C-alpha positions, 0 to 999 in steps of 0.5 A: 500500500502506498501514499503520496500527495499527487496533482492530477491534471484533468481536461473535459471535452464535449457535452456535459451530459452522457456517460464519459469516455476516460483517456488516462496516462500518468505523467510521473516516472521513476526516479531513475529514468526520464520516462519518455516511454513510460509514460511520456508516450501516453501523455503525448498521445493524449495531448494529440488526441485531445487536440483533435477531439476538441474539434469534433462534434462529440456526443459524450464527454471525453475526460483526459486524465494526466495522473501523477503517482502511478509509479508510487503505487497507482496513487493518482488513479485512486485519487481520481476515483474520489473526484465527482467526474469519475462517477459519470465514466462509462469507458476507459482507454489506458495508455502505458508502456513497458518499452520504447519500440515495437507496436502498441499492444492491447494487452488488457480488457474489461471482463467480460471482454465482449464489448471491449473486443467489439470496439477494438476489432471495429476501430483498430486499423492495425490491431496487435492483440490476442486473448492469450496475452490478456489472460496471462497478464491477468494471472501475473502480479503486474499492475497499472492504473486499470487495477485501481479502476477495476471495481467500477466495471468500465469498458476498458482497453489497456494499450502499451508497447513492450519493445526493448524492456532493457531501457524500461525504468532506466536512464535509457528510457529517453526521447532518442530511444523512443520509436516514433512509429510506436507513438504513431501506432498508439495514437492511431488506435487511441483516436479511433477507439475514443472517437467511436466511444464519444460519437457513435453507439457501441457495437452490441456484444456480450460474453467473453471472446477469444481473439488474435491478430493476423500480422497486425492486419486484422483481428479474428474473434470467436465466442469463447464457447464456440472456440472450446466446442471446436477444439473438443470436436477436432480433438475427437476427429484427430484422435479417430484419424490418428487411431485409424492410421496407426502408430499414434502413441509413437507419434505423440511420443515423438512430439512430446519428446521433441518438446522435452528434448529441446528444452533439456538441450537448451537448458544444458547449453545455457547452464554451460555458458552461464557457468563461464559467463555469469549474468544475462549474457544474452542481453545485448544480442538475444537473437543468437540465444533464440536461434540456438534454442530453435536449433536445439529443437531441430536437433531433438526432432531430427534425432527422434524422427530418425529413431523413434519415428523411423517406422511411422509414415508422414501421414501417421506423424502428421495426425499425431502431431496435430492431436498433440497440438490440440491436447496442449491447446486444451491444457493451456485453455484450462489455465488461460482460456484465451489461449485456445484461439492459437490452437484452432485454425491450423488443425482445422485447415489440415482437417478440411484438407483431409476431408477434401482428399475424397475429391483431390488427393493432394489436398491434405498435403497442400492444406498442411503447408497452408496450416504451417504458414498460418501457424508461423504468422500467428503463433510465430508472432506470439513467440516473438512477443514472448521473446520480448516479454521474457527477455530475462529468461527462462530462455530454454522455454522457447525450445518447446514453444518453438517446437510447435512451429518447427516440428510440423515442417520437419515431419513433412521433411521426414523422408529426407531426414530418414534417407540421410540416416541418423548419423548424418541428420544428427550430426548436421543438426548438432553442428548447427546447434553448436555453431549457434550456441557458440555465437550466443556464447561469443556475443557481447553480453551488454551494449550501449543500447541494451545495458546491464542492470546495476543498482548500487546501494548503501544500507545500514541496519541501525538496530544491529549496527551493521552496514553493507554495500549492495549491488542489485544486478543480474547475478554477474560478479561485481567488478570491484575489490572485496569479498562480495557474497550473495544475500538479502537485505532486511527489507527485501527478498531479492538476492543481491551482492553484499559487502560489509561497509563502514557506517555513514556518520550523521545519517538520521533515519526516519522516526515515528511518534505513535499512539494506540486506541483499542476498540475491542479486539481491534486497535487503531495505531496512529503514526506521525512520520518524520522523514528526516531527509528521506525521499520515501518512508516504508513500514514493513509488518510480518505476515502474522500482523493481521492488519485490516486497513491503513491510510490517512484520515478520510482515506482508509484502504482495506488489505486483501487477505484472500491471497497467499499471506505476505508481509505488509508493505506501506510506503509514503513518498515525497515531501508530504510524508514529513509530518504525515499521520498514518493510521493502521487498523490491526485485527488483534491486540498482539504487538506488531514489530514494524521495520521502518525503512528510509530511502534516499536517492543519493549515495555517500561520498565513499561510494565513488570507487564503487561508482567508478567500478560500474561497467561501461554498459551498465546502469540502474534500472527499476531502482535508483542508486540509493542510501537505505536505513532500517530500524524497528519499532514495536507497537 
């Protein structure tokens, strides 16, 4: 939970009556970065879209919300909910960023998503979106301003570019790095959707839909129920076809073996290189590691085709692969139903080709190649999206994912692989994998464009009289003298490099004056914070503290304890923390030991040697270089 004093900038366009369209972006950035992408791209888009919409004959009001404090815990968005304007909002377009290039992805919608997808599909000229991404995002512990607005149940589209995350929340998130094509794409989508919402009636739609774009040219959508029924129907059809053709178990084992085998080969190669080159050695040139991983797929598939699949003909392997493909789609659909969309059309094309062989014998093979092409265009684009999102790893995961595209091609080439023999096929694919893994191992780990994360901290535990130098990076050893060890600091579970350090003379930590008011089994703890020069003040309580709510007078927020129990984190940022009275409602009279954390975005003079030792292509990311203090109060 976070608090800060914020200043939102609000502009209202159009008539005073009618359900308003809210366009939202945050104008603050992290202390470590200028924020050209996050969220300068959203602010620039709102300014341009607003200048256009003010000249249009709008039938509904349009609210442009430039909010502050998103990076501090969605504070500005929550503040807007207290504004009377928020009571008249009916729809939301939120603009975010996790990178500086690439298309603007529509990655989150309101639930059920039918109305939002109807809007997006009819307005986006070059849509980039899919329901697997939106479902996976919903399962991840990520937050944008949309989370603050979720209880209002507005029709919602959330849009963000994700290209080159290495610049995100760092000094590299600057205007020079921001791709103007990305800005144009975000602006086009936002303007088209906002105009439709403010001028024309919405397209009638309900329920949940699954969807995916095809090369950013069109959006394919289906009702979720229809997609599930189609998937089950094709599962039954391919199970029957595979059983009739024979060697079904062998074919399924080949498909699963390729996925597992490629993951093992990639994991071993990554571990071997990582033992020599610590850290994210692929960060500057991830393409080499991706290509090497896909070469591992070819190695595993070619070996298994020449051995396990040696007695199965191409039609038998084909049926077994598409059955396995559909089974995986069903398994993914249980956790992320939106993922079903990626598993429908390629096997459907093949199934139609099999049926068409009654009239034209080559129909099945022609349909298979058409299905492979469609698979490459759709699943391949999804794989490229995942390469951006999972740039920090695990890299071996791209083995089984890539197998879904590569294996059907190799199955069609099975006669050639068999005729070449196991030795030649295995040797050729092994040489290819070795060459590409060698290139991945030899490529520079970091570059001026894609730098290493490297955050330097001085931390002092005042109660225990200990101080440390801390370096948060990707695990690569610190290039500075001293016996650095991997460990954790009291305020975080993140592993980091630690080295004993001298204390800083005259460093005053934050303090708090407290009063406690009991009310039966509950009690209210009032803390008057004294920042004493800290840029932010944090309170951390243990898992068993049973804190029910926290906030300031007139703005109390309950804690959601339905999820897995975690520590309680309360943070106040900015000058307004000094003298702030924070109220905490505890569910029992049991004493609570709070850790009081002070953070200053500056390092002591003694850090100069460590700053000088920071590698050339390294910079702070997510956190700024800072000085931390820890103390404890028992209430």
